[in-house]
C-alpha positions as CSV (number, residue, x, y, z in Angstrom):
1,M,102.4,176.5,100.5
2,D,101.2,176.6,96.9
3,Y,98.4,174.0,96.6
4,T,97.9,174.5,92.8
5,P,99.8,171.4,91.7
6,L,98.0,169.3,94.3
7,L,94.6,170.7,93.3
8,K,95.3,170.2,89.6
9,F,96.3,166.5,90.2
10,I,93.1,165.8,92.1
11,Y,91.0,167.6,89.5
12,Q,92.5,165.5,86.8
13,K,91.5,162.4,88.7
14,G,87.9,163.4,88.6
15,G,87.8,165.7,91.6
16,T,88.4,163.0,94.2
17,G,91.9,161.8,94.9
18,N,94.6,160.6,97.3
19,V,96.7,163.4,98.7
20,M,99.6,161.1,99.3
21,E,99.6,159.9,95.7
22,A,99.4,163.5,94.5
23,L,102.4,164.5,96.7
24,G,104.3,161.3,95.7
25,W,104.9,160.5,99.4
26,D,105.0,157.1,101.2
27,S,103.6,156.4,104.6
28,S,106.6,157.8,106.4
29,Q,105.2,161.3,105.7
30,F,101.6,160.4,106.5
31,E,101.3,162.9,109.3
32,E,102.5,165.8,107.1
33,G,100.1,164.6,104.3
34,S,97.2,164.7,106.9
35,R,98.2,168.2,107.9
36,I,98.1,169.3,104.2
37,A,94.7,167.6,103.7
38,L,93.3,169.4,106.8
39,E,94.7,172.7,105.4
40,L,92.9,172.1,102.1
41,D,89.7,171.5,104.1
42,N,90.1,174.6,106.3
43,L,90.7,176.7,103.2
44,N,87.6,175.2,101.6
45,Y,89.5,173.7,98.7
46,A,88.5,170.2,99.5
47,K,86.7,168.0,102.0
48,M,88.5,165.1,103.6
49,L,86.5,161.9,103.0
50,Y,88.7,159.0,104.2
51,S,92.1,158.3,105.6
52,N,94.0,155.0,106.3
53,F,97.6,154.9,107.4
54,N,98.1,151.2,106.5
55,K,97.0,151.9,102.9
56,N,98.7,155.3,102.7
57,L,95.4,156.9,101.7
58,I,94.1,160.4,102.5
59,V,91.2,160.8,100.1
60,V,89.8,164.3,99.5
61,E,87.1,165.6,97.2
62,L,87.4,169.1,95.7
63,T,84.9,171.7,96.5
64,L,83.7,174.2,94.0
65,V,86.4,176.6,95.3
66,G,89.0,173.9,94.8
67,I,87.8,173.1,91.3
68,S,87.8,176.8,90.3
69,S,91.4,177.1,91.7
70,A,92.5,174.1,89.8
71,K,91.0,175.3,86.5
72,N,92.2,178.9,86.8
73,S,95.8,178.3,87.7
């Protein structure tokens, strides 16, 4: 999966953002959004800070690697 649009969206929000908002998904796809957030974490693009199913939030903060990828793509 190409994470560039997601990284750019979060970068434009100040480096911290909601993965579900970036993807434009509702809570019916929360599990998939969580999987993507964990992939971002595992690839060292972001660190997951908070998640709440009822509020449809999966908040991540970009790492320096994520910021660099967002800027250079």
